[in-house]
TORDOPA-263252 format. One record per residue (C-alpha): residue in one letter; x, y, z. Coordinates in steps of 0.05 Angstrom, whole numbers, padded with zeros to 5 digits, always signed. Each point is the difference from the previous one (the first is absolute). Example, Ala and Ser with C-alpha at 12.3 -4.5 7.8 and 13.67 -1.06 7.14 Angstrom:
<drenlums>
a+00246-00090+00156/s+00027+00069-00013/
</drenlums>
This chain:
<drenlums>
x-04778+00160-00517/x+00068+00012+00037/x+00051+00039-00045/x+00034-00052+00008/x-00034-00041-00029/x-00023+00045-00046/x+00074+00004-00011/x+00006-00076-00012/x-00054-00003-00059/x+00042+00046-00058/x+00071-00041+00022/x-00038-00053-00013/x-00026+00013-00058/x+00062+00048-00034/x+00036-00061+00017/x-00026-00064-00015/x-00032+00049-00072/x-00066-00016+00015/x-00045+00012-00055/x-00057-00046+00015/x-00044-00007+00071/x-00025-00085-00021/x-00026-00034+00061/x+00074-00028+00014/x+00027+00055+00005/x-00049+00028+00048/x-00005-00065+00042/x+00079+00011+00001/x-00013+00065+00026/x-00034-00023+00049/x+00046-00055+00032/x+00056+00059-00009/x-00030+00048+00039/x-00037-00046+00045/x-00077+00038-00019/x-00055-00029-00035/x-00010-00002-00075/x-00072+00057+00016/x+00064+00048+00041/x+00058-00013-00056/x-00065+00023-00060/x-00020+00062+00053/x+00082+00020+00010/x+00002-00006-00076/x-00057+00045-00008/x+00020+00044+00056/x+00072+00016-00044/x-00044+00019-00060/x-00050+00060+00043/x+00081+00026+00023/x+00023+00005-00070/x+00055-00065+00003/x-00022-00044-00049/x-00054-00010-00052/x-00051-00070-00001/x-00025-00021-00060/x-00024-00006-00050/x-00014-00066+00011/x+00042-00036+00061/x+00065+00050-00033/x+00034+00040+00055/x+00068+00056-00011/x+00020+00046+00040/x-00001+00072-00008/x+00048+00049-00007/x-00002+00013+00081/x-00003-00070+00018/x+00052-00013-00045/x+00049+00052+00038/x-00028-00018+00060/x+00016-00075-00012/x+00065+00012-00027/x+00022+00045+00074/x-00021-00066+00038/x+00034-00045-00043/x+00066+00032+00000/x+00006+00005+00071/x-00018-00077+00003/x+00055-00016-00036/x+00045+00040+00036/x-00006+00001+00065/x+00000-00076-00026/x+00061+00009-00025/x+00023+00020+00068/x-00028-00053+00035/x+00046-00048-00039/x+00060+00029-00016/x+00010+00043+00064/x-00035-00047+00045/x+00014-00070-00028/x-00084-00009-00001/x-00028-00062-00038/x-00041+00016-00064/x-00055-00016+00036/x-00004+00042+00062/x+00026+00062-00018/x-00058-00005-00060/x-00031-00013+00054/x+00027+00073+00043/x-00002+00036-00063/x-00071-00007-00016/x-00015+00024+00088/x+00043+00064-00016/x-00011+00024-00062/x-00061+00044+00011/x+00038+00031+00064/x+00060+00019-00022/x+00018+00058-00027/x+00016+00019-00066/x+00061+00038+00022/x+00013-00058+00028/x-00009-00052-00052/x+00051+00051-00035/x+00057-00002+00047/x-00002-00079+00006/x+00004+00001-00074/x+00061+00037+00001/x+00040-00025+00058/x-00012-00069-00040/x+00017+00029-00069/x+00069+00026+00034/x+00008-00005+00056/x+00034+00059+00033/x+00004-00009+00081/x+00051-00042+00041/x-00030-00051+00036/x+00048+00011+00062/x-00018-00050+00073/x-00040+00071+00015/x-00017+00028-00067/x+00028+00058+00001/x+00002+00043-00066/x+00063+00011-00052/x+00019+00062-00004/x+00016-00013-00071/x-00045-00055-00046/x+00039-00068-00009/x+00019-00033-00050/x-00028-00063+00005/x+00044-00072-00038/x-00008-00073+00005/x+00040-00027+00048/x+00026-00050-00061/x+00032+00070-00033/x+00044+00022+00062/x+00073-00024+00019/x+00024-00046+00051/x+00018+00029+00067/x-00052+00051-00014/x-00042+00015+00052/x-00076+00019-00008/x-00066+00008+00020/x-00053-00041-00029/x-00067+00058-00016/x-00051-00048-00042/x-00016-00070-00023/x-00035+00002-00058/x-00037-00077-00003/x-00044-00013+00052/x+00015-00078-00009/x+00068+00019+00030/x-00019+00030+00052/x-00008-00053+00045/x+00068-00045-00011/x+00035+00074+00001/x-00053+00018+00072/x+00045-00069+00028/x+00066+00018-00018/x+00010+00079+00027/x-00015+00032-00079/x-00051+00045+00018/x-00006+00082+00000/x+00052+00043+00045/x+00050-00064-00003/x+00072+00002-00016/x+00029-00045-00042/x+00072-00024-00026/x+00020-00028-00049/x+00063-00042+00007/x+00011-00045-00064/x-00033+00012-00066/x-00001-00072-00037/x+00014-00023-00069/x-00082-00016-00003/x-00027+00065+00025/x-00010-00016+00071/x+00026+00039+00061/x+00021-00026+00067/x-00016+00065+00045/x+00005+00009+00062/x-00076+00031+00040/x+00002-00003+00080/x+00079-00045-00006/x-00034-00045-00025/x+00033-00023-00081/x-00054-00008-00041/x-00021-00033-00081/x-00033+00036-00033/x-00023-00016-00073/x+00008+00029-00064/x-00072+00026+00006/x-00011+00018+00076/x+00061+00045-00010/x-00035+00032-00068/x-00064+00011+00039/x+00032+00037+00061/x+00010+00075-00012/x+00044+00024+00050/x+00048+00077+00012/x+00054+00009+00015/x+00022+00021+00072/x+00038+00056-00008/
</drenlums>
């Protein structure tokens, strides 16, 4: 059994809190992994032989300490990759999950750790050529900056907003000048020479850095 399939079984058992392998569960696994039911049974027996799960009595199944550790590691990688794809790249949830499934088995622990740190506390300026700031950048929502202030987009929070913001030019690295702050919390900003109105929700979701 390929390592990726091995890890997928453990991840699935952990995430779905599976404790029994009834016939409908075996059928689901057969469809999910595109393997015959006999192959699924053999795979599970192999997982028991490698010390990752314990089968029985009856149809029960549980992860061993070893299997639990592997499953948690893979699941963590999946969630962080999926978050990166949705929050930073604007992918829809299904596509992001599929891509995360493909990459979670190859991504190193260091890569995942760096992605997690990036998502938790972004520190790098996303300039046009991706230069690194000499000092960590302090990021605040666009809504908290003042009129006539020019800032640079660093991070956009919320995958559902990415498409529209990309269309109007609000992308990481782009400079924005706040022209007016309206009483309802909306902003009128200048992006690439055009004045655009941005709702309070959008303004709060765009994290920016001050241009020195």
